[in-house]
Wavefront OBJ file of the C-alpha trace (Angstrom):
o trace
v -62.982 -57.526 226.917
v -59.951 -58.908 224.909
v -61.060 -62.450 225.342
v -63.076 -62.684 222.080
v -60.322 -60.947 220.264
v -57.882 -62.821 218.113
v -54.407 -61.585 217.412
v -52.794 -61.438 213.737
v -49.241 -60.552 212.757
v -48.913 -58.060 209.920
v -45.762 -57.192 208.337
v -45.218 -53.828 207.093
v -42.371 -51.948 205.177
v -40.689 -49.313 207.528
v -42.096 -46.498 205.139
v -45.572 -47.718 205.393
v -45.320 -47.694 209.398
v -43.706 -44.016 209.312
v -46.699 -42.902 206.987
v -49.093 -44.448 209.433
v -47.651 -42.999 212.510
v -47.504 -39.539 210.701
v -51.372 -40.204 210.094
v -52.090 -41.135 213.793
v -50.118 -37.966 214.987
v -52.493 -35.801 212.717
v -55.492 -37.866 213.552
v -55.991 -38.195 217.543
v -59.189 -39.692 217.013
v -57.427 -42.996 216.336
v -56.017 -44.408 219.622
v -53.417 -46.541 218.156
v -52.089 -48.672 215.086
v -54.412 -51.416 215.735
v -57.680 -49.445 215.930
v -56.584 -47.530 212.799
v -55.901 -50.824 210.766
v -59.228 -52.501 212.057
v -61.247 -49.398 210.915
v -59.244 -48.970 207.720
v -59.759 -52.670 206.900
v -63.479 -52.622 207.709
v -63.962 -49.403 205.385
v -61.930 -50.955 202.712
v -64.188 -54.087 202.812
v -67.391 -52.250 202.688
v -66.563 -50.031 200.021
v -65.333 -52.974 198.043
v -68.811 -54.668 198.600
v -70.845 -51.366 197.882
v -68.944 -51.189 194.455
v -69.720 -54.712 193.686
v -73.234 -54.132 194.446
v -73.700 -50.838 192.387
v -71.695 -52.676 189.474
v -70.769 -48.918 188.532
v -67.747 -47.718 186.748
v -65.657 -45.009 188.297
v -63.972 -42.759 185.919
v -61.832 -39.761 186.662
v -62.276 -36.696 184.256
v -60.191 -33.734 183.913
v -61.449 -30.215 184.561
v -62.426 -29.511 181.123
v -64.811 -32.367 180.948
v -66.276 -31.847 184.476
v -67.003 -28.020 183.367
v -68.736 -29.534 180.416
v -70.862 -31.975 182.316
v -71.752 -29.363 184.998
v -72.704 -26.849 182.204
v -75.021 -29.688 180.511
v -76.509 -30.427 183.860
v -77.269 -26.586 184.550
v -78.948 -26.323 181.151
v -81.306 -29.263 182.019
v -79.804 -32.161 180.300
v -79.888 -34.164 183.533
v -80.244 -33.733 187.037
v -76.617 -34.692 187.927
v -73.274 -34.924 186.427
v -73.710 -38.726 186.518
v -77.031 -38.576 184.826
v -75.501 -36.506 181.996
v -72.798 -39.276 181.660
v -75.507 -41.865 181.558
v -77.623 -40.026 178.813
v -74.634 -39.721 176.540
v -73.624 -43.415 176.971
v -77.275 -44.457 176.271
v -77.409 -42.200 173.351
v -74.062 -43.288 171.966
v -74.310 -47.336 172.700
v -77.943 -48.065 172.455
v -79.258 -48.424 169.038
v -82.131 -45.529 168.261
v -84.421 -48.328 167.319
v -84.038 -50.196 170.607
v -84.954 -46.690 172.311
v -87.954 -46.316 169.838
v -89.018 -49.839 170.369
v -88.940 -49.452 174.447
v -90.943 -46.126 174.078
v -93.463 -47.719 171.859
v -93.942 -50.564 174.562
v -94.083 -48.099 177.360
v -96.738 -46.266 175.548
v -98.841 -49.465 174.754
v -98.508 -50.457 178.133
v -99.852 -47.230 179.263
v -102.783 -47.392 176.894
v -103.643 -50.969 178.115
v -103.020 -50.577 181.727
v -103.158 -46.677 182.668
v -104.553 -47.656 186.374
v -101.241 -49.516 187.080
v -98.960 -46.773 185.726
v -100.656 -43.863 187.177
v -100.166 -45.041 190.663
l 1 2 3 4 5 6 7 8 9 10 11 12 13 14 15 16 17 18 19 20 21 22 23 24 25 26 27 28 29 30 31 32 33 34 35 36 37 38 39 40 41 42 43 44 45 46 47 48 49 50 51 52 53 54 55 56 57 58 59 60 61 62 63 64 65 66 67 68 69 70 71 72 73 74 75 76 77 78 79 80 81 82 83 84 85 86 87 88 89 90 91 92 93 94 95 96 97 98 99 100 101 102 103 104 105 106 107 108 109 110 111 112 113 114 115 116 117 118 119
């Protein structure tokens, strides 16, 4: 089983090792340090790849703003809090003329090819 496994050396500060051991004591689903490090590294790389794919921006807002976003969502401004933020950003950053032009083109496309859009 271990023939295909390569060994590496990892140097860590004593405080980090202590925190890892405390975590392992509290989370018995991890058999040992090696398993924890392998899983943590895989998860970190997947998360990093997902963030790169989504090209999103992660922000942290205070309770006041989160309550405001939730209230806007509840009042039908958007389906999700993220949708509320997207609409606010769009209305703030995208010139009104660009939105109006996009709407005109969309309706024009519908008038020209309604059978394609209705599907």
